[in-house]
N, CA, C and O atoms as CSV, one atom per row, in Angstrom:
chain,resi,resn,atom,element,x,y,z
A,1,MET,N,N,63.791,129.294,108.821
A,1,MET,CA,C,63.581,128.999,107.851
A,1,MET,C,C,62.958,127.438,107.679
A,1,MET,O,O,63.976,126.747,107.725
A,2,GLN,N,N,62.111,126.767,107.551
A,2,GLN,CA,C,62.016,125.103,107.246
A,2,GLN,C,C,62.120,125.169,106.051
A,2,GLN,O,O,62.048,126.195,105.375
A,3,VAL,N,N,62.231,124.494,105.822
A,3,VAL,CA,C,62.162,124.189,103.978
A,3,VAL,C,C,62.034,122.305,103.671
A,3,VAL,O,O,62.976,121.514,103.705
A,4,PHE,N,N,60.295,121.924,103.328
A,4,PHE,CA,C,60.045,120.534,102.980
A,4,PHE,C,C,60.537,119.793,101.991
A,4,PHE,O,O,61.484,120.560,101.819
A,5,PHE,N,N,60.721,118.954,101.176
A,5,PHE,CA,C,61.139,118.502,99.970
A,5,PHE,C,C,60.779,117.101,99.912
A,5,PHE,O,O,60.420,116.544,100.949
A,6,SER,N,N,60.829,116.536,98.934
A,6,SER,CA,C,60.804,114.583,98.747
A,6,SER,C,C,61.480,114.139,97.611
A,6,SER,O,O,62.074,114.794,96.754
A,7,THR,N,N,61.336,113.128,97.703
A,7,THR,CA,C,62.441,113.006,96.479
A,7,THR,C,C,61.680,112.173,95.404
A,7,THR,O,O,62.006,111.660,94.333
A,8,SER,N,N,60.525,112.252,96.138
A,8,SER,CA,C,59.022,111.639,94.322
A,8,SER,C,C,58.040,112.224,94.550
A,8,SER,O,O,58.074,112.634,95.710
A,9,GLY,N,N,56.557,112.670,93.705
A,9,GLY,CA,C,55.844,113.018,94.127
A,9,GLY,C,C,54.912,112.392,94.603
A,9,GLY,O,O,54.885,111.176,94.417
A,10,GLY,N,N,53.666,113.159,95.507
A,10,GLY,CA,C,52.631,111.919,95.945
A,10,GLY,C,C,52.614,111.554,97.588
A,10,GLY,O,O,51.786,111.004,98.314
A,11,ALA,N,N,54.396,112.334,97.882
A,11,ALA,CA,C,55.016,111.599,99.055
A,11,ALA,C,C,53.961,112.112,100.449
A,11,ALA,O,O,54.017,111.579,101.557
A,12,GLY,N,N,52.926,113.376,100.037
A,12,GLY,CA,C,52.770,113.852,100.852
A,12,GLY,C,C,53.015,115.217,101.767
A,12,GLY,O,O,52.522,115.577,102.836
A,13,THR,N,N,54.320,116.018,100.580
A,13,THR,CA,C,55.050,116.945,101.506
A,13,THR,C,C,54.261,118.314,101.667
A,13,THR,O,O,54.523,119.149,102.533
A,14,SER,N,N,53.323,118.421,100.772
A,14,SER,CA,C,52.130,119.182,101.053
A,14,SER,C,C,51.227,119.181,102.235
A,14,SER,O,O,51.115,120.169,102.960
A,15,VAL,N,N,50.585,118.070,102.427
A,15,VAL,CA,C,50.388,117.970,103.697
A,15,VAL,C,C,50.583,118.038,104.974
A,15,VAL,O,O,49.992,118.320,106.017
A,16,VAL,N,N,52.411,117.413,104.261
A,16,VAL,CA,C,52.855,117.495,105.882
A,16,VAL,C,C,53.441,119.528,106.464
A,16,VAL,O,O,53.537,120.013,107.591
A,17,VAL,N,N,53.644,120.035,105.332
A,17,VAL,CA,C,53.674,121.413,105.213
A,17,VAL,C,C,51.914,121.904,106.002
A,17,VAL,O,O,51.735,121.777,107.213
A,18,ALA,N,N,51.332,122.184,105.506
A,18,ALA,CA,C,50.196,122.061,105.778
A,18,ALA,C,C,50.294,122.034,107.591
A,18,ALA,O,O,50.686,122.926,108.344
A,19,ALA,N,N,49.896,120.975,107.838
A,19,ALA,CA,C,49.583,120.534,109.663
A,19,ALA,C,C,51.439,121.118,110.198
A,19,ALA,O,O,51.669,121.310,111.392
A,20,THR,N,N,51.964,121.214,109.693
A,20,THR,CA,C,52.755,121.603,110.664
A,20,THR,C,C,52.764,122.956,110.668
A,20,THR,O,O,53.314,123.538,111.603
A,21,ALA,N,N,52.007,123.850,109.368
A,21,ALA,CA,C,51.529,125.195,109.612
A,21,ALA,C,C,50.619,125.041,110.638
A,21,ALA,O,O,50.797,125.741,111.635
A,22,LEU,N,N,49.415,124.062,110.607
A,22,LEU,CA,C,48.348,124.644,111.578
A,22,LEU,C,C,48.815,124.489,112.964
A,22,LEU,O,O,48.944,125.585,113.510
A,23,ALA,N,N,49.024,123.780,113.492
A,23,ALA,CA,C,50.237,123.120,115.312
A,23,ALA,C,C,51.327,124.728,115.589
A,23,ALA,O,O,51.429,125.145,116.743
A,24,ARG,N,N,51.877,125.297,114.708
A,24,ARG,CA,C,52.898,126.438,114.563
A,24,ARG,C,C,51.393,127.191,114.429
A,24,ARG,O,O,51.669,128.135,115.169
A,25,SER,N,N,50.919,127.281,114.290
A,25,SER,CA,C,49.744,128.851,114.076
A,25,SER,C,C,49.077,128.810,115.431
A,25,SER,O,O,48.811,129.902,115.933
A,26,ARG,N,N,48.904,128.197,115.803
A,26,ARG,CA,C,48.054,127.863,117.596
A,26,ARG,C,C,48.952,129.252,118.614
A,26,ARG,O,O,48.409,129.983,119.443
A,27,SER,N,N,50.263,129.265,118.247
A,27,SER,CA,C,50.889,129.916,119.168
A,27,SER,C,C,51.907,131.423,118.639
A,27,SER,O,O,52.646,132.195,119.250
A,28,THR,N,N,51.513,131.315,117.375
A,28,THR,CA,C,52.649,132.424,116.428
A,28,THR,C,C,51.774,133.178,114.976
A,28,THR,O,O,50.706,133.785,115.063
A,29,SER,N,N,52.214,133.044,114.256
A,29,SER,CA,C,51.485,133.456,112.774
A,29,SER,C,C,52.918,132.739,111.619
A,29,SER,O,O,54.133,132.548,111.560
A,30,VAL,N,N,52.171,132.647,111.191
A,30,VAL,CA,C,53.134,131.212,109.933
A,30,VAL,C,C,53.112,132.170,108.595
A,30,VAL,O,O,52.658,133.310,108.504
A,31,LEU,N,N,53.774,131.318,107.531
A,31,LEU,CA,C,54.127,131.863,106.437
A,31,LEU,C,C,54.531,130.869,105.345
A,31,LEU,O,O,55.716,130.537,105.343
A,32,ILE,N,N,53.917,130.471,104.641
A,32,ILE,CA,C,54.020,129.321,103.938
A,32,ILE,C,C,54.408,129.599,102.507
A,32,ILE,O,O,53.525,130.021,101.760
A,33,ILE,N,N,55.688,129.401,102.015
A,33,ILE,CA,C,55.941,129.381,100.094
A,33,ILE,C,C,55.976,128.119,100.329
A,33,ILE,O,O,56.438,127.227,101.039
A,34,ASP,N,N,54.996,128.508,99.052
A,34,ASP,CA,C,54.542,126.986,98.082
A,34,ASP,C,C,54.731,127.582,96.536
A,34,ASP,O,O,54.379,128.612,95.961
A,35,LEU,N,N,55.448,126.424,96.184
A,35,LEU,CA,C,56.541,126.171,95.113
A,35,LEU,C,C,55.601,125.631,94.418
A,35,LEU,O,O,55.790,125.717,93.205
A,36,GLY,N,N,53.987,124.730,94.964
A,36,GLY,CA,C,53.262,123.772,94.124
A,36,GLY,C,C,51.908,124.395,93.928
A,36,GLY,O,O,50.933,123.967,93.310
A,37,GLY,N,N,52.046,125.275,94.462
A,37,GLY,CA,C,50.365,125.423,94.142
A,37,GLY,C,C,49.343,125.165,94.549
A,37,GLY,O,O,48.298,125.767,94.299
A,38,ASP,N,N,49.506,124.055,95.369
A,38,ASP,CA,C,48.372,123.497,95.939
A,38,ASP,C,C,48.363,123.606,97.579
A,38,ASP,O,O,47.792,122.771,98.280
A,39,GLN,N,N,49.125,124.830,98.139
A,39,GLN,CA,C,48.749,124.924,99.389
A,39,GLN,C,C,47.397,125.511,100.307
A,39,GLN,O,O,46.897,124.982,101.300
A,40,ALA,N,N,46.934,126.961,99.523
A,40,ALA,CA,C,45.395,126.954,99.434
A,40,ALA,C,C,44.432,125.648,99.187
A,40,ALA,O,O,43.567,125.719,100.060
A,41,ALA,N,N,44.261,124.764,98.569
A,41,ALA,CA,C,43.838,123.939,98.463
A,41,ALA,C,C,43.803,122.619,99.213
A,41,ALA,O,O,43.043,121.654,99.300
A,42,VAL,N,N,44.806,122.957,99.645
A,42,VAL,CA,C,45.240,121.591,101.383
A,42,VAL,C,C,44.593,122.312,101.977
A,42,VAL,O,O,43.479,121.938,101.611
A,43,LEU,N,N,44.384,123.311,102.826
A,43,LEU,CA,C,43.862,124.434,103.430
A,43,LEU,C,C,42.196,124.955,103.322
A,43,LEU,O,O,41.456,125.479,104.154
A,44,GLY,N,N,42.026,124.614,102.129
A,44,GLY,CA,C,40.601,124.881,101.999
A,44,GLY,C,C,40.200,125.879,101.603
A,44,GLY,O,O,38.981,126.032,101.675
A,45,CYS,N,N,41.241,127.268,100.871
A,45,CYS,CA,C,40.678,128.302,100.612
A,45,CYS,C,C,40.687,127.750,99.594
A,45,CYS,O,O,40.816,126.575,99.253
A,46,ALA,N,N,40.407,129.500,98.653
A,46,ALA,CA,C,39.891,129.542,97.318
A,46,ALA,C,C,41.821,129.793,97.005
A,46,ALA,O,O,42.586,130.051,97.934
A,47,GLU,N,N,42.284,129.644,95.540
A,47,GLU,CA,C,43.658,129.764,94.796
A,47,GLU,C,C,43.434,131.412,95.147
A,47,GLU,O,O,42.574,132.234,95.464
A,48,PRO,N,N,44.850,131.256,94.849
A,48,PRO,CA,C,44.911,132.945,94.635
A,48,PRO,C,C,44.723,133.967,93.275
A,48,PRO,O,O,45.443,134.010,92.277
A,49,ALA,N,N,43.627,134.691,93.554
A,49,ALA,CA,C,43.988,135.433,92.561
A,49,ALA,C,C,44.723,136.173,91.845
A,49,ALA,O,O,44.760,137.146,92.598
A,50,GLY,N,N,45.449,136.519,90.810
A,50,GLY,CA,C,46.295,138.511,90.656
A,50,GLY,C,C,47.694,137.305,90.921
A,50,GLY,O,O,48.003,136.115,90.993
A,51,LEU,N,N,48.260,138.965,90.996
A,51,LEU,CA,C,50.027,138.404,91.070
A,51,LEU,C,C,50.625,136.790,92.119
A,51,LEU,O,O,49.775,136.165,92.754
A,52,ARG,N,N,51.771,136.443,92.129
A,52,ARG,CA,C,52.346,135.612,92.952
A,52,ARG,C,C,54.073,135.976,92.936
A,52,ARG,O,O,54.732,136.583,92.091
A,53,LEU,N,N,54.501,135.314,94.282
A,53,LEU,CA,C,56.109,135.231,93.696
A,53,LEU,C,C,56.396,135.114,92.547
A,53,LEU,O,O,57.399,135.738,92.200
A,54,ASP,N,N,55.864,134.511,91.771
A,54,ASP,CA,C,56.370,134.387,90.157
A,54,ASP,C,C,57.061,135.616,89.730
A,54,ASP,O,O,58.217,135.888,89.406
A,55,ASP,N,N,55.636,136.449,89.872
A,55,ASP,CA,C,55.852,138.232,89.559
A,55,ASP,C,C,56.687,138.745,89.462
A,55,ASP,O,O,57.368,139.287,88.592
A,56,TRP,N,N,56.657,138.468,91.109
A,56,TRP,CA,C,57.620,139.523,91.810
A,56,TRP,C,C,59.110,139.131,91.455
A,56,TRP,O,O,60.002,139.893,91.832
A,57,LEU,N,N,59.418,138.030,90.778
A,57,LEU,CA,C,60.834,137.636,91.241
A,57,LEU,C,C,60.870,137.921,89.341
A,57,LEU,O,O,62.025,137.703,88.976
A,58,ARG,N,N,59.983,138.316,88.145
A,58,ARG,CA,C,59.824,138.961,86.930
A,58,ARG,C,C,60.119,140.067,86.851
A,58,ARG,O,O,60.477,140.389,85.718
A,59,SER,N,N,60.139,141.385,88.101
A,59,SER,CA,C,59.861,142.444,88.078
A,59,SER,C,C,61.496,142.822,88.412
A,59,SER,O,O,62.515,142.214,88.086
A,60,ASP,N,N,61.276,144.392,89.393
A,60,ASP,CA,C,61.964,145.477,89.807
A,60,ASP,C,C,61.169,145.465,90.926
A,60,ASP,O,O,61.654,146.170,91.811
A,61,ALA,N,N,60.345,145.044,91.169
A,61,ALA,CA,C,59.700,145.620,92.494
A,61,ALA,C,C,60.982,145.505,93.740
A,61,ALA,O,O,62.074,144.940,93.805
A,62,GLU,N,N,60.195,146.344,94.613
A,62,GLU,CA,C,61.152,146.042,95.849
A,62,GLU,C,C,60.368,144.938,97.157
A,62,GLU,O,O,59.224,144.756,97.573
A,63,PRO,N,N,61.883,144.334,97.489
A,63,PRO,CA,C,61.364,142.798,98.860
A,63,PRO,C,C,60.099,143.379,99.275
A,63,PRO,O,O,59.222,142.515,99.283
A,64,GLU,N,N,59.598,144.770,99.696
A,64,GLU,CA,C,58.490,145.339,100.468
A,64,GLU,C,C,57.307,144.640,99.703
A,64,GLU,O,O,56.395,144.473,100.513
A,65,ALA,N,N,57.056,144.289,98.780
A,65,ALA,CA,C,56.253,143.982,97.883
A,65,ALA,C,C,55.478,142.704,97.850
A,65,ALA,O,O,54.265,142.540,97.715
A,66,ILE,N,N,56.703,141.599,98.044
A,66,ILE,CA,C,55.871,140.554,98.364
A,66,ILE,C,C,54.942,140.414,99.580
A,66,ILE,O,O,54.138,139.483,99.522
A,67,ALA,N,N,54.933,140.881,100.234
A,67,ALA,CA,C,54.528,140.915,101.442
A,67,ALA,C,C,52.866,141.244,101.135
A,67,ALA,O,O,51.982,140.758,101.842
A,68,ARG,N,N,52.542,142.289,99.784
A,68,ARG,CA,C,51.426,141.856,99.456
A,68,ARG,C,C,51.243,140.979,98.164
A,68,ARG,O,O,50.893,141.288,97.025
A,69,LEU,N,N,51.481,140.179,98.542
A,69,LEU,CA,C,51.776,139.434,97.489
A,69,LEU,C,C,50.335,137.904,98.179
A,69,LEU,O,O,49.783,137.049,97.486
A,70,GLU,N,N,50.201,138.132,99.571
A,70,GLU,CA,C,50.590,136.656,100.340
A,70,GLU,C,C,48.540,136.330,100.041
A,70,GLU,O,O,47.659,137.145,99.768
A,71,LEU,N,N,48.498,135.465,100.166
A,71,LEU,CA,C,47.040,134.818,100.839
A,71,LEU,C,C,47.022,134.429,102.118
A,71,LEU,O,O,47.788,133.578,102.571
A,72,ILE,N,N,46.000,135.131,102.884
A,72,ILE,CA,C,45.165,134.929,104.336
A,72,ILE,C,C,44.571,133.598,104.001
A,72,ILE,O,O,43.452,133.554,103.489
A,73,ALA,N,N,45.253,132.505,104.260
A,73,ALA,CA,C,44.310,130.707,103.899
A,73,ALA,C,C,43.302,130.711,105.226
A,73,ALA,O,O,42.080,130.563,105.234
A,74,ALA,N,N,44.499,130.999,106.704
A,74,ALA,CA,C,43.537,130.254,107.769
A,74,ALA,C,C,43.668,131.136,109.117
A,74,ALA,O,O,43.938,132.279,108.750
A,75,GLU,N,N,43.617,131.099,110.015
A,75,GLU,CA,C,44.246,132.090,110.628
A,75,GLU,C,C,45.547,132.355,111.406
A,75,GLU,O,O,45.901,131.797,112.444
A,76,HIS,N,N,46.049,133.097,110.867
A,76,HIS,CA,C,47.512,133.537,111.510
A,76,HIS,C,C,48.385,132.445,110.471
A,76,HIS,O,O,49.560,132.084,110.535
A,77,ILE,N,N,47.379,132.115,109.571
A,77,ILE,CA,C,48.547,131.515,107.861
A,77,ILE,C,C,48.717,132.365,106.657
A,77,ILE,O,O,47.734,132.498,105.927
A,78,ALA,N,N,49.515,132.793,106.434
A,78,ALA,CA,C,49.747,132.670,104.687
A,78,ALA,C,C,50.371,132.156,104.533
A,78,ALA,O,O,51.116,131.367,105.115
A,79,VAL,N,N,50.005,132.878,102.785
A,79,VAL,CA,C,50.421,131.278,102.001
A,79,VAL,C,C,51.179,132.642,100.207
A,79,VAL,O,O,50.739,133.515,99.459
A,80,LEU,N,N,51.947,132.187,100.365
A,80,LEU,CA,C,52.824,133.095,99.439
A,80,LEU,C,C,53.310,132.261,97.959
A,80,LEU,O,O,54.417,131.736,97.840
A,81,SER,N,N,52.554,132.261,97.192
A,81,SER,CA,C,52.581,130.852,96.543
A,81,SER,C,C,53.175,131.368,95.013
A,81,SER,O,O,53.043,132.409,94.369
A,82,ALA,N,N,53.754,130.335,94.831
A,82,ALA,CA,C,54.709,130.685,93.497
A,82,ALA,C,C,55.016,129.203,92.325
A,82,ALA,O,O,55.926,128.492,91.900
A,83,ALA,N,N,53.337,129.442,92.221
A,83,ALA,CA,C,52.977,128.188,91.766
A,83,ALA,C,C,53.162,128.576,89.127
A,83,ALA,O,O,52.629,128.012,88.172
A,84,GLY,N,N,53.923,129.464,89.222
A,84,GLY,CA,C,53.484,130.057,88.033
A,84,GLY,C,C,54.302,129.211,86.832
A,84,GLY,O,O,55.471,128.918,87.080
A,85,SER,N,N,53.963,128.972,86.067
A,85,SER,CA,C,55.181,128.146,84.894
A,85,SER,C,C,55.511,129.575,84.406
A,85,SER,O,O,54.964,130.472,83.764
A,86,PHE,N,N,56.642,129.339,85.013
A,86,PHE,CA,C,58.363,130.404,83.975
A,86,PHE,C,C,59.162,129.785,84.283
A,86,PHE,O,O,59.072,128.765,84.966
A,87,ASP,N,N,60.364,130.397,83.730
A,87,ASP,CA,C,61.608,129.531,83.829
A,87,ASP,C,C,61.784,129.989,84.611
A,87,ASP,O,O,61.665,131.208,84.731
A,88,ARG,N,N,62.303,128.878,85.863
A,88,ARG,CA,C,63.052,128.907,87.144
A,88,ARG,C,C,64.280,129.581,86.407
A,88,ARG,O,O,64.062,130.758,86.121
A,89,ALA,N,N,65.770,129.001,85.962
A,89,ALA,CA,C,66.254,129.144,85.019
A,89,ALA,C,C,66.617,130.502,84.790
A,89,ALA,O,O,67.823,130.749,84.803
A,90,ALA,N,N,65.657,131.616,84.541
A,90,ALA,CA,C,66.470,132.829,84.231
A,90,ALA,C,C,66.089,134.005,85.739
A,90,ALA,O,O,65.935,135.226,85.760
A,91,ILE,N,N,66.049,133.150,86.656
A,91,ILE,CA,C,65.489,133.988,87.216
A,91,ILE,C,C,67.178,135.159,87.604
A,91,ILE,O,O,68.320,134.702,87.638
A,92,PRO,N,N,66.865,136.390,87.797
A,92,PRO,CA,C,68.677,136.753,88.068
A,92,PRO,C,C,68.530,135.985,89.420
A,92,PRO,O,O,67.513,135.474,89.888
A,93,ALA,N,N,70.063,136.036,90.045
A,93,ALA,CA,C,71.302,135.721,91.312
A,93,ALA,C,C,70.278,136.761,92.259
A,93,ALA,O,O,69.401,136.380,93.033
A,94,ALA,N,N,70.727,138.399,91.905
A,94,ALA,CA,C,69.883,139.518,92.964
A,94,ALA,C,C,68.735,138.720,93.572
A,94,ALA,O,O,68.613,138.253,94.704
A,95,ARG,N,N,67.626,138.678,92.118
A,95,ARG,CA,C,66.359,138.318,93.248
A,95,ARG,C,C,66.364,136.806,94.545
A,95,ARG,O,O,65.837,136.483,95.609
A,96,LEU,N,N,67.011,136.467,93.873
A,96,LEU,CA,C,66.851,135.303,94.378
A,96,LEU,C,C,67.688,135.020,95.697
A,96,LEU,O,O,67.856,133.889,96.153
A,97,GLU,N,N,68.385,136.630,96.462
A,97,GLU,CA,C,69.599,137.139,97.366
A,97,GLU,C,C,68.401,137.321,97.853
A,97,GLU,O,O,67.958,136.541,98.696
A,98,SER,N,N,67.443,138.738,97.249
A,98,SER,CA,C,66.583,139.504,97.489
A,98,SER,C,C,65.423,138.591,98.514
A,98,SER,O,O,65.050,138.641,99.687
A,99,LEU,N,N,65.192,137.932,97.552
A,99,LEU,CA,C,63.894,136.667,98.422
A,99,LEU,C,C,64.679,136.296,99.391
A,99,LEU,O,O,64.232,136.488,100.522
A,100,ILE,N,N,65.630,135.862,99.309
A,100,ILE,CA,C,66.199,135.187,100.605
A,100,ILE,C,C,66.187,136.071,102.014
A,100,ILE,O,O,65.552,136.006,103.067
A,101,ALA,N,N,67.345,137.032,101.415
A,101,ALA,CA,C,67.423,137.679,102.050
A,101,ALA,C,C,65.451,137.985,103.444
A,101,ALA,O,O,65.208,138.039,104.650
A,102,TRP,N,N,64.770,138.066,102.276
A,102,TRP,CA,C,63.422,139.635,102.542
A,102,TRP,C,C,63.384,138.161,103.664
A,102,TRP,O,O,63.586,138.273,104.873
A,103,THR,N,N,63.069,136.739,102.932
A,103,THR,CA,C,62.251,135.358,104.403
A,103,THR,C,C,63.763,135.601,105.984
A,103,THR,O,O,63.585,135.570,107.202
A,104,GLU,N,N,64.724,135.759,105.404
A,104,GLU,CA,C,65.730,135.523,106.855
A,104,GLU,C,C,64.548,136.939,107.959
A,104,GLU,O,O,64.265,136.945,109.157
A,105,ALA,N,N,64.178,137.902,106.855
A,105,ALA,CA,C,64.010,139.237,108.009
A,105,ALA,C,C,62.900,138.559,108.511
A,105,ALA,O,O,62.929,138.766,109.724
A,106,GLN,N,N,61.832,137.786,108.212
A,106,GLN,CA,C,60.654,137.620,108.936
A,106,GLN,C,C,60.815,137.526,110.544
A,106,GLN,O,O,61.843,137.081,111.053
A,107,SER,N,N,60.028,137.852,111.082
A,107,SER,CA,C,60.083,137.734,112.681
A,107,SER,C,C,58.964,136.312,112.763
A,107,SER,O,O,58.843,135.928,113.926
A,108,ARG,N,N,58.260,135.603,111.885
A,108,ARG,CA,C,57.714,134.407,111.620
A,108,ARG,C,C,58.183,133.446,111.519
A,108,ARG,O,O,59.290,133.660,111.026
A,109,PRO,N,N,58.015,132.168,111.721
A,109,PRO,CA,C,57.669,130.975,111.160
A,109,PRO,C,C,58.216,130.991,109.557
A,109,PRO,O,O,57.205,131.549,109.129
A,110,VAL,N,N,58.883,130.841,108.580
A,110,VAL,CA,C,58.806,130.211,107.173
A,110,VAL,C,C,58.653,128.957,107.103
A,110,VAL,O,O,59.154,128.287,108.006
A,111,LEU,N,N,57.818,128.186,105.869
A,111,LEU,CA,C,57.964,126.412,106.265
A,111,LEU,C,C,57.953,127.110,104.700
A,111,LEU,O,O,57.444,128.222,104.558
A,112,VAL,N,N,58.468,126.485,103.698
A,112,VAL,CA,C,58.859,126.451,102.140
A,112,VAL,C,C,58.145,125.352,102.436
A,112,VAL,O,O,58.087,124.884,103.573
A,113,ASP,N,N,57.384,124.730,101.131
A,113,ASP,CA,C,56.850,123.516,100.528
A,113,ASP,C,C,57.235,123.330,98.933
A,113,ASP,O,O,56.584,123.764,97.983
A,114,VAL,N,N,58.470,122.565,98.887
A,114,VAL,CA,C,59.398,122.056,97.926
A,114,VAL,C,C,59.028,121.335,96.836
A,114,VAL,O,O,59.228,121.553,95.641
A,115,GLY,N,N,58.493,120.495,97.364
A,115,GLY,CA,C,58.059,118.942,97.071
A,115,GLY,C,C,59.181,118.842,96.370
A,115,GLY,O,O,60.116,119.603,96.621
A,116,ARG,N,N,59.283,117.760,95.247
A,116,ARG,CA,C,59.889,117.376,94.722
A,116,ARG,C,C,60.705,118.385,93.198
A,116,ARG,O,O,61.532,118.243,92.298
A,117,ARG,N,N,59.654,119.487,93.829
A,117,ARG,CA,C,60.321,120.560,92.625
A,117,ARG,C,C,62.190,120.888,92.629
A,117,ARG,O,O,62.561,120.995,93.797
A,118,ARG,N,N,63.209,121.034,91.752
A,118,ARG,CA,C,64.666,121.377,91.712
A,118,ARG,C,C,64.838,121.955,91.301
A,118,ARG,O,O,65.958,121.849,90.800
A,119,GLY,N,N,63.965,123.447,90.901
A,119,GLY,CA,C,64.790,124.584,89.535
A,119,GLY,C,C,65.636,125.392,90.503
A,119,GLY,O,O,65.724,125.150,91.706
A,120,LEU,N,N,66.350,126.541,89.752
A,120,LEU,CA,C,67.179,127.357,91.327
A,120,LEU,C,C,66.323,127.967,92.011
A,120,LEU,O,O,66.665,128.236,93.162
A,121,LEU,N,N,64.800,128.434,91.512
A,121,LEU,CA,C,63.875,128.717,93.530
A,121,LEU,C,C,64.472,127.586,94.809
A,121,LEU,O,O,65.109,127.666,95.860
A,122,ALA,N,N,63.804,126.506,93.950
A,122,ALA,CA,C,64.291,125.275,95.011
A,122,ALA,C,C,65.263,124.936,95.733
A,122,ALA,O,O,65.219,124.477,96.875
A,123,GLN,N,N,66.401,125.209,94.916
A,123,GLN,CA,C,68.347,125.215,95.234
A,123,GLN,C,C,68.248,126.026,95.868
A,123,GLN,O,O,68.511,125.697,97.025
A,124,ALA,N,N,67.992,127.005,95.767
A,124,ALA,CA,C,68.325,128.638,96.093
A,124,ALA,C,C,67.950,128.628,97.763
A,124,ALA,O,O,68.746,128.921,98.655
A,125,LEU,N,N,66.397,128.174,97.962
A,125,LEU,CA,C,65.397,128.222,99.199
A,125,LEU,C,C,66.340,126.970,100.022
A,125,LEU,O,O,66.858,127.250,101.103
A,126,LEU,N,N,66.492,125.719,99.474
A,126,LEU,CA,C,67.291,125.004,100.298
A,126,LEU,C,C,68.419,124.873,100.538
A,126,LEU,O,O,68.933,124.076,101.324
A,127,ALA,N,N,68.972,125.746,99.796
A,127,ALA,CA,C,70.865,125.980,100.203
A,127,ALA,C,C,70.245,127.156,101.744
A,127,ALA,O,O,71.074,127.351,102.632
A,128,ALA,N,N,68.821,127.820,101.885
A,128,ALA,CA,C,68.881,128.390,102.994
A,128,ALA,C,C,68.574,128.386,103.843
A,128,ALA,O,O,68.786,129.291,104.650
A,129,ALA,N,N,67.971,127.431,104.047
A,129,ALA,CA,C,66.987,126.513,104.890
A,129,ALA,C,C,68.182,126.766,105.815
A,129,ALA,O,O,69.390,126.907,105.627
A,130,THR,N,N,67.174,126.770,107.166
A,130,THR,CA,C,67.933,126.419,108.294
A,130,THR,C,C,67.635,125.339,108.764
A,130,THR,O,O,68.177,124.922,109.788
A,131,GLU,N,N,67.047,124.911,108.348
A,131,GLU,CA,C,66.369,123.409,108.750
A,131,GLU,C,C,65.390,122.769,107.724
A,131,GLU,O,O,64.228,123.133,107.545
A,132,ARG,N,N,66.300,121.347,106.811
A,132,ARG,CA,C,65.950,120.853,105.948
A,132,ARG,C,C,64.386,119.823,106.521
A,132,ARG,O,O,64.294,119.735,107.746
A,133,VAL,N,N,63.323,119.150,105.738
A,133,VAL,CA,C,62.619,118.217,106.250
A,133,VAL,C,C,62.377,117.223,105.014
A,133,VAL,O,O,61.597,117.401,104.079
A,134,LEU,N,N,63.186,116.192,105.222
A,134,LEU,CA,C,62.776,115.369,103.734
A,134,LEU,C,C,61.039,114.841,104.288
A,134,LEU,O,O,60.534,114.929,105.407
A,135,VAL,N,N,60.367,114.201,102.776
A,135,VAL,CA,C,59.194,114.017,103.578
A,135,VAL,C,C,59.464,113.398,102.621
A,135,VAL,O,O,60.018,113.754,101.581
A,136,THR,N,N,58.581,111.188,103.350
A,136,THR,CA,C,59.214,109.726,102.498
A,136,THR,C,C,57.994,109.148,102.557
A,136,THR,O,O,57.820,108.026,102.081
């Protein structure tokens, strides 16, 4: 899992993640986990309607349900948005662990757009990353 982050807003993290996904999608399917909620717009598709990763984190649904929340944004690129306005401090540790395990089990590259968010979800994804990319 590659996690992209910045120390300030406006650094272009979302654009870098989208460009990386587009380049990698030439040879494989890619999943973007979007904590900012702007990847759909960056990739030129409609905002996701319905449930998001936030909803899964607050539920007791099995990890297999996460895939049903994906938006197909482009050929070979899926986006999983977590841009809701929920209290990230209230995420149970077991849910974070389930999400991390689910991402690690993916056979496709997982790119995470953390931006400058620093809540529990962002911290958990940064800690589990196999590669961290600082966008300045």
